[in-house]
C-alpha positions as CSV (number, residue, x, y, z in Angstrom):
1,X,-56.2,86.3,15.2
2,X,-54.3,82.9,15.9
3,X,-51.3,84.0,14.0
4,X,-51.1,87.1,16.0
5,X,-51.1,85.0,19.3
6,X,-48.7,82.6,17.9
7,X,-46.3,85.4,17.0
8,X,-46.7,86.8,20.3
9,X,-45.9,83.5,22.2
10,X,-42.7,83.0,20.0
11,X,-41.7,86.8,20.9
12,X,-42.3,85.8,24.6
13,X,-40.3,82.5,24.3
14,X,-37.3,84.6,22.7
15,X,-37.5,87.2,25.4
16,X,-37.8,84.6,28.0
17,X,-34.7,82.6,26.6
18,X,-32.5,85.6,26.6
19,X,-33.3,86.5,30.2
20,X,-32.8,82.8,31.3
21,X,-29.4,82.6,29.7
22,X,-28.5,86.1,31.2
23,X,-29.4,84.9,34.7
24,X,-27.6,81.6,34.5
25,X,-24.4,83.3,33.3
26,X,-24.8,85.9,36.2
27,X,-25.2,83.0,38.5
28,X,-22.2,81.4,37.2
29,X,-20.0,84.5,37.6
30,X,-21.1,85.0,41.2
31,X,-20.2,81.6,42.2
32,X,-16.8,81.8,40.7
33,X,-16.2,85.3,42.7
34,X,-17.1,83.6,46.0
35,X,-14.4,82.7,48.6
36,X,-12.5,79.6,47.6
37,X,-13.3,78.1,51.0
38,X,-14.0,74.4,50.1
39,X,-14.6,73.3,53.6
40,X,-18.5,74.1,53.4
41,X,-20.5,72.0,51.1
42,X,-23.7,74.2,51.3
43,X,-23.9,77.9,51.8
44,X,-27.1,79.9,52.3
45,X,-28.0,82.2,49.4
46,X,-28.6,85.7,50.6
47,X,-29.5,89.0,49.1
48,X,-29.1,89.5,45.3
49,X,-27.9,86.0,44.7
50,X,-31.1,84.7,46.2
51,X,-33.2,86.9,44.2
52,X,-31.3,86.0,41.1
53,X,-31.7,82.2,42.0
54,X,-35.5,82.5,42.6
55,X,-36.0,84.5,39.5
56,X,-34.3,81.9,37.5
57,X,-36.5,79.2,38.8
58,X,-39.7,81.4,38.3
59,X,-38.7,82.2,34.6
60,X,-37.8,78.6,34.0
61,X,-41.3,77.6,34.8
62,X,-42.9,80.3,32.9
63,X,-40.8,79.4,29.8
64,X,-41.9,75.8,30.2
65,X,-45.6,77.0,30.3
66,X,-45.4,79.3,27.5
67,X,-43.4,76.6,25.4
68,X,-46.3,74.0,26.1
69,X,-49.0,76.5,25.2
70,X,-47.1,77.5,22.0
71,X,-46.9,73.7,21.0
72,X,-50.6,73.2,21.3
73,X,-52.2,71.9,18.2
74,X,-54.8,74.7,18.3
75,X,-52.4,76.9,16.2
76,X,-51.9,74.2,13.6
77,X,-48.9,73.0,12.1
78,X,-46.2,75.0,10.0
79,X,-46.9,75.0,6.4
80,X,-43.9,74.3,4.3
81,X,-43.4,77.4,1.9
82,X,-41.4,75.7,-0.7
83,X,-38.0,73.8,-1.3
84,X,-34.7,75.5,-0.3
85,X,-33.0,73.8,-3.2
86,X,-33.9,76.4,-5.9
87,X,-32.3,79.0,-3.4
88,X,-29.1,77.0,-3.1
89,X,-28.9,76.5,-6.9
90,X,-29.4,80.4,-7.3
91,X,-26.3,81.1,-5.1
């Protein structure tokens, strides 16, 4: 039972990290496509840009919580399966 929960947590972490990477890249692209007006330091985010910004914050918090849950000692520690050296000698 614990391994199924642990596996699902790891899959959730992979999915969350992929979506976070995508959202950060999209934010960087929209920032570069804005007008080159450097006179204003602060500009209000509106529409899709605001939604992407808020989604990035929410997913970052969810990623942090899931990471902390996945690192709890209730799942035990990873057992070493053996040495890598025999595999390297075989190649």
